[in-house]
C-alpha positions as CSV (number, residue, x, y, z in Angstrom):
1,M,18.0,7.6,11.7
2,N,16.9,10.0,14.4
3,K,14.3,9.5,17.0
4,V,11.5,10.9,14.9
5,H,12.2,8.5,12.0
6,V,12.3,5.6,14.5
7,G,9.0,6.7,16.1
8,L,7.3,7.1,12.7
9,T,8.5,3.7,11.6
10,I,7.2,2.0,14.7
11,A,3.9,3.8,14.3
12,V,3.5,2.8,10.7
13,V,4.4,-0.8,11.3
14,F,2.0,-1.0,14.3
15,S,-0.8,0.6,12.3
16,M,-0.3,-1.9,9.4
17,L,-0.3,-4.8,11.8
18,Y,-3.4,-3.5,13.7
19,I,-5.4,-3.0,10.5
20,G,-4.3,-6.4,9.1
21,G,-5.4,-8.0,12.4
22,L,-8.8,-6.3,12.2
23,I,-9.3,-7.5,8.6
24,Y,-8.3,-11.0,9.5
25,Y,-10.6,-11.0,12.5
26,E,-13.6,-9.7,10.5
27,M,-13.0,-12.3,7.8
28,A,-12.7,-15.1,10.3
29,V,-16.0,-14.1,12.0
30,E,-17.7,-13.8,8.6
31,L,-16.5,-17.2,7.5
32,E,-17.6,-18.9,10.8
33,S,-21.0,-17.4,10.6
34,N,-21.5,-18.3,6.9
35,P,-20.0,-21.7,6.2
36,D,-21.4,-21.8,2.7
37,I,-18.7,-19.2,1.5
38,K,-16.2,-21.1,-0.5
39,E,-14.2,-18.3,-2.2
40,I,-12.8,-15.1,-0.8
41,G,-12.2,-12.0,-3.0
42,G,-13.6,-10.5,-6.1
43,P,-13.1,-11.4,-9.7
44,P,-9.6,-11.3,-11.2
45,V,-9.0,-7.9,-12.5
46,I,-5.3,-7.9,-13.5
47,D,-5.6,-10.3,-16.3
48,D,-5.2,-7.5,-18.8
49,L,-1.5,-6.6,-19.3
50,R,-2.4,-3.3,-20.8
51,L,-3.9,-2.2,-17.5
52,V,-0.7,-3.2,-15.7
53,F,1.4,-1.4,-18.2
54,I,-0.7,1.8,-17.9
55,V,-0.5,1.8,-14.1
56,L,3.3,1.2,-14.3
57,V,3.8,4.1,-16.7
58,V,1.8,6.5,-14.6
59,A,3.7,5.5,-11.5
60,L,7.0,6.0,-13.3
61,L,5.9,9.4,-14.5
62,F,4.9,10.5,-10.9
63,C,8.2,9.2,-9.6
64,G,10.2,11.0,-12.3
65,I,8.4,14.3,-11.7
66,A,9.0,13.9,-7.9
67,L,12.7,13.3,-8.5
68,K,13.0,16.2,-10.9
69,M,11.5,18.6,-8.4
70,N,14.1,18.0,-5.8
71,P,16.6,15.2,-6.8
72,D,19.1,15.5,-3.9
73,G,16.7,16.2,-1.1
74,K,18.3,19.5,-0.2
75,E,16.5,22.8,-0.2
76,K,17.7,25.5,-2.6
77,V,19.0,28.5,-0.8
78,E,19.0,31.7,-2.8
């Protein structure tokens, strides 16, 4: 890995940790100010296996198309 990859990796990890910390802080403040909240989150959405299957198939199609476009990562020189 070169310096650019290391820098981008550090930036992505830092960004994810920062956003996660902000979300945690906001949830903690909200729960402290409203003690009557007992559950966090919305209704369960992924109970339907057909929805999971459709999302999986679409993701596989996108990945397959991306790999077919440039499978070895090298640019074609003509």
